[in-house]
C-alpha positions in Angstrom: 23.3 -11.9 4.8 22.1 -11.6 1.2 18.5 -10.8 0.6 16.1 -12.9 -1.5 16.7 -10.6 -4.5 20.5 -10.5 -4.1 22.0 -9.9 -7.6 18.8 -8.5 -9.2 19.5 -5.2 -10.8 16.7 -2.6 -11.0 16.7 0.7 -12.8 14.2 3.0 -11.2 12.9 5.9 -13.3 10.1 6.8 -10.9 9.5 9.8 -8.6 7.0 10.7 -5.9 5.5 7.7 -4.1 4.0 4.7 -6.0 7.1 3.7 -8.0 9.6 4.4 -5.3 7.5 2.3 -2.9 7.6 -0.6 -5.3 11.4 -0.3 -5.7 11.9 0.2 -2.0 10.1 -3.2 -1.4 12.6 -4.7 -3.9 15.6 -2.9 -2.4 15.0 -4.1 1.1 15.0 -7.7 0.1 18.3 -7.4 -1.8 17.8 -5.9 -5.2 20.4 -3.4 -6.4 18.4 -0.3 -7.3 19.8 2.7 -9.2 17.4 5.6 -8.9 17.4 8.0 -11.8 16.4 11.5 -10.7 15.6 14.5 -12.9 17.6 17.7 -12.6 16.7 19.2 -9.2 16.0 15.7 -7.8 12.9 13.7 -7.0 10.2 16.2 -6.0 9.4 13.9 -3.0 12.6 15.3 -1.5 10.5 18.3 -0.3 9.1 15.8 2.3 12.4 14.5 3.8 11.1 11.9 6.2 8.8 10.4 3.6 11.5 10.4 1.0 13.8 8.6 3.4 11.2 5.9 4.0 11.0 5.3 0.3 14.6 5.4 -0.9 17.0 3.6 1.5 19.4 1.1 0.0 19.3 2.9 -3.4 21.9 4.7 -5.4 21.2 8.0 -7.2 22.1 9.4 -10.6 20.8 12.6 -11.9 20.0 12.5 -15.6 18.2 15.0 -17.9 16.3 12.5 -20.1 15.3 15.3 -22.4 18.9 15.5 -23.6 20.7 13.0 -25.8 23.4 12.4 -23.2 21.0 11.8 -20.4 18.9 9.4 -22.5 22.0 7.6 -23.6 23.2 7.2 -20.0 19.8 5.8 -19.0 19.8 3.3 -21.8 23.3 2.2 -21.0 22.2 1.4 -17.4 19.0 -0.3 -18.7 21.1 -2.5 -20.9 22.5 -4.2 -17.8 19.3 -4.2 -15.7 17.0 -7.1 -15.0 14.1 -4.7 -14.3 13.3 -1.2 -15.5 10.3 0.6 -13.9 8.7 3.9 -14.9 5.8 5.8 -13.4 5.0 8.6 -15.9 1.7 9.2 -17.6 1.3 7.0 -20.7 3.3 8.3 -23.6 5.9 10.2 -21.6 8.5 7.4 -21.5 8.2 7.1 -25.3 8.8 10.9 -25.7 11.8 10.6 -23.5 13.2 7.7 -25.5 13.1 5.2 -22.6 9.9 3.3 -23.3 9.7 -0.5 -23.3 10.6 -0.7 -27.0 13.6 1.5 -26.5 14.9 -0.4 -23.6 14.1 -3.8 -25.2 16.3 -2.8 -28.2 19.3 -2.8 -25.9 18.1 -5.5 -23.5 15.7 -8.0 -25.1 15.1 -10.0 -21.9 14.3 -7.0 -19.6 11.4 -6.9 -17.3 9.8 -3.5 -18.0 7.2 -2.2 -15.6 4.9 0.8 -16.2 3.0 2.0 -13.1 0.3 4.5 -13.7 -3.1 5.6 -12.5 -5.3 4.3 -15.3 -3.0 2.0 -17.3 -1.4 2.2 -20.7 -4.7 1.8 -22.7 -8.4 2.3 -22.5 -10.7 5.4 -23.0 -9.3 7.1 -19.8 -5.7 6.6 -20.7 -5.0 10.3 -20.9 -7.0 11.4 -17.8 -4.8 13.1 -15.2 -5.1 12.3 -11.5 -3.7 11.4 -8.2 -4.5 8.9 -5.5 -8.0 10.2 -4.7 -9.1 10.3 -8.3 -8.1 6.7 -8.8 -10.1 5.7 -5.7 -13.1 7.5 -7.1 -12.8 5.9 -10.6 -12.6 2.4 -9.0 -15.7 2.8 -6.9 -13.7 2.5 -3.7 -15.0 5.7 -2.1 -18.6 4.7 -2.2 -19.0 1.1 -3.3 -22.6 0.9 -2.0 -23.6 4.4 -2.9 -24.2 7.3 -0.5 -21.7 9.7 0.9 -18.1 9.0 -0.2 -15.5 8.1 2.5 -11.9 9.2 1.9 -9.2 6.9 3.4 -6.7 8.6 5.6 -3.7 7.0 3.8 -2.9 7.0 0.1 -4.4 3.6 -0.7 -4.1 3.9 -4.5 -0.4 4.8 -4.4 0.6 2.1 -1.9 -1.5 -0.7 -3.4 -0.2 0.2 -6.8 3.3 0.1 -5.6 2.9 -3.2 -3.9 1.1 -4.7 -7.0 4.0 -3.5 -9.2 6.5 -5.3 -6.9 4.4 -8.4 -7.0 4.2 -8.3 -10.8 8.0 -7.8 -11.1 8.8 -10.6 -8.7 6.5 -13.0 -10.7 8.1 -12.0 -13.9 11.6 -12.5 -12.3 10.7 -16.1 -11.5 9.8 -16.7 -15.1 12.9 -15.0 -16.4 15.2 -17.0 -14.1 13.6 -20.2 -15.4 13.3 -19.4 -19.1 15.3 -16.3 -19.8 12.2 -14.5 -21.1 11.4 -10.9 -20.3 8.0 -9.3 -19.6 6.1 -6.1 -19.9 4.2 -5.4 -16.7 1.4 -2.8 -17.0 0.1 -1.8 -13.5 -2.8 0.6 -13.2 -3.7 1.7 -9.7 -7.3 1.9 -10.6 -7.3 -1.7 -11.7 -5.9 -2.8 -8.4 -8.6 -0.8 -6.5 -11.4 -2.0 -8.8 -10.5 -5.6 -7.9 -10.7 -4.6 -4.2 -14.1 -3.0 -4.7 -15.2 -6.2 -6.4 -18.2 -7.0 -8.6 -20.7 -7.8 -5.9 -21.8 -6.4 -2.6 -21.3 -8.7 0.4 -24.9 -9.8 1.0 -25.7 -12.6 3.4 -28.3 -15.1 2.4 -31.6 -14.6 4.2 -31.1 -10.9 5.1 -32.7 -7.8 3.7 -30.8 -7.0 0.5 -31.2 -3.3 1.1 -29.7 -3.4 4.6 -26.7 -1.2 5.2 -24.1 -2.2 7.6 -23.9 -5.0 10.2 -24.8 -4.6 13.9 -21.6 -4.5 15.9 -19.4 -3.6 13.0 -18.2 0.0 12.8 -16.4 2.9 14.5 -17.8 4.3 17.8 -16.9 7.4 19.8 -16.0 7.0 23.5 -16.5 9.2 26.5 -13.0 10.7 26.4 -13.3 11.8 22.8 -11.5 8.7 21.4 -12.8 6.1 19.0 -12.7 2.3 18.9 -13.8 -0.2 16.3 -15.9 -3.3 16.6 -15.9 -6.0 13.9 -18.7 -8.5 14.5 -20.0 -10.1 11.4 -22.0 -13.3 11.5 -20.4 -14.7 14.7 -22.9 -15.1 17.5 -20.2 -15.6 20.1 -18.6 -12.2 19.2 -22.0 -10.6 19.4 -22.7 -12.0 22.8 -19.3 -10.8 24.0 -20.0 -7.3 22.8 -23.4 -7.3 24.5 -22.1 -8.7 27.8 -19.3 -6.0 27.9 -21.8 -3.2 27.3 -24.5 -4.6 29.5 -27.1 -4.9 26.7 -30.2 -6.9 27.5 -30.1 -10.7 27.4 -32.8 -10.9 24.7 -30.6 -8.7 22.5 -27.5 -10.8 23.2 -29.5 -13.9 22.1 -30.4 -12.6 18.6 -29.0 -14.5 15.7 -27.4 -12.9 12.7 -30.5 -12.7 10.5 -32.5 -11.2 13.3 -29.8 -8.7 14.1 -29.6 -7.6 10.5 -33.3 -6.8 10.6 -32.7 -4.3 13.4 -29.4 -2.9 12.3 -30.1 0.8 12.9 -31.6 0.2 16.4 -28.8 -2.1 17.5 -26.0 0.2 16.2 -27.6 3.0 18.1 -27.7 1.0 21.3 -24.0 0.1 20.9 -23.0 3.7 20.2 -24.9 4.9 23.3 -23.3 2.4 25.6 -19.8 2.9 24.2 -20.1 6.7 24.6 -20.4 6.2 28.4 -16.9 4.7 28.8 -13.3 5.7 28.1 -11.5 4.2 25.1 -8.6 2.3 26.5 -10.6 0.9 29.5 -13.3 -0.3 27.2 -10.9 -1.8 24.6 -9.3 -3.8 27.4 -12.8 -5.0 28.6 -13.8 -6.0 25.1 -10.6 -8.0 24.5 -10.9 -9.7 27.8 -14.4 -10.8 26.9 -13.2 -12.1 23.5 -14.9 -9.4 21.5 -13.2 -8.2 18.2 -12.2 -4.6 19.1 -9.3 -2.2 18.5 -8.6 1.4 19.5 -8.4 3.9 16.7 -4.8 5.0 17.0 -3.0 8.0 15.5 0.5 7.6 14.1 2.3 8.4 17.3 0.2 5.8 19.3 0.8 3.2 16.6 4.6 3.7 16.8 4.5 3.1 20.5 2.4 0.0 20.3 4.3 -3.1 21.7 2.9 -5.3 19.0 4.6 -3.3 16.2 7.8 -3.0 18.2 7.9 -6.7 18.8 7.5 -7.4 15.1 10.0 -4.8 13.9 7.4 -2.7 12.2 7.9 0.3 14.5 11.7 0.6 14.5 14.5 3.1 13.9 17.2 3.6 11.4 20.5 5.4 12.1 19.3 8.1 9.7 15.6 8.1 10.6 14.0 7.7 14.0 11.2 6.6 14.2 11.1 4.5 11.1 8.8 1.8 9.7 10.1 -1.7 9.0 9.4 -4.2 6.2 5.8 -5.4 5.9 6.8 -9.1 5.5 8.8 -11.2 7.9 11.4 -13.4 6.2 13.0 -15.9 8.5 16.0 -17.1 6.4 16.7 -13.9 4.4 15.3 -11.0 6.3 14.7 -7.6 4.7 17.3 -5.0 5.7 18.0 -1.3 5.2 21.8 -1.0 5.1 22.3 2.5 3.6 20.5 5.8 3.9 18.6 7.4 1.1 21.1 8.9 -1.4 21.8 12.5 -2.1 20.8 13.6 -5.6 23.5 12.3 -8.0 25.6 10.8 -5.2 26.4 7.8 -7.4 26.6 9.6 -10.7 29.1 7.1 -12.2 27.3 4.0 -10.9 26.8 1.0 -13.1 25.4 -2.4 -12.5 28.6 -4.1 -13.5 
């Protein structure tokens, strides 16, 4: 069954994670992706399982873009592509002769996407960095001040890749309607800054200096595990938490504004009560009572979860077991992985024709 992007041709000049994740999202819904690797291959190949998760359904050519032959080969492929995506620091694509202007000279209607940490302009355009730096620039590590909290997954890389795929798909809709190309400039820090937002989430009538919400957070259990609770303004969720933990009736009767005035005290009471019980038993009790709760799972536990197996998120490929499925369910044209990640240069003579 053809995917939603069947017939769309993508030339992928990216390495490592953000760009390959963007093109993997496109490849699994039908795009024909030719991956250009430098001599020696994509350095992500040093992490084989991760490389496999980012490069199925793609073809590989190895080109030295610093040479005239390699650059010419890349431009010949670009001439037939609908989309070209690069992920170098600003200025590198131009030095290699495969920038937007170079590609547009041979393919005026191309959709050209540049995916970088800080974008193609601005005072920080030349600042080096990786995922953690971009989170820091965007205020995402400490949006309310205080000690920074590092996420356990590369949020900048993955959000940037998904934003690039979104921008490309939007540009493709326009191109199919009008024939016009587009230049898509995605900065991971821009994406993260929009997630940090311009204002703190403050509820009317509460102390503007309050930190946190009672019943919202991560708590340690008696067996050394952790669980999360996510009560916000909902009184029924609060009552369910209190009933499960055996907190006093007068505490359970508190409204949101009153709870916010006693945040530290109430969080301490919840933590003490949670610490007396085992994780999985308490999660079951919370859910049975209608309280918003989840266990803090590690990767192995997540892969075994029936929810993700049922939805095809935790799955297996013939070449990779376990594997992670596509993040979106498409009923009529489902995403598919049909071929394993390529060996370097496996499709050296590949074309889009």
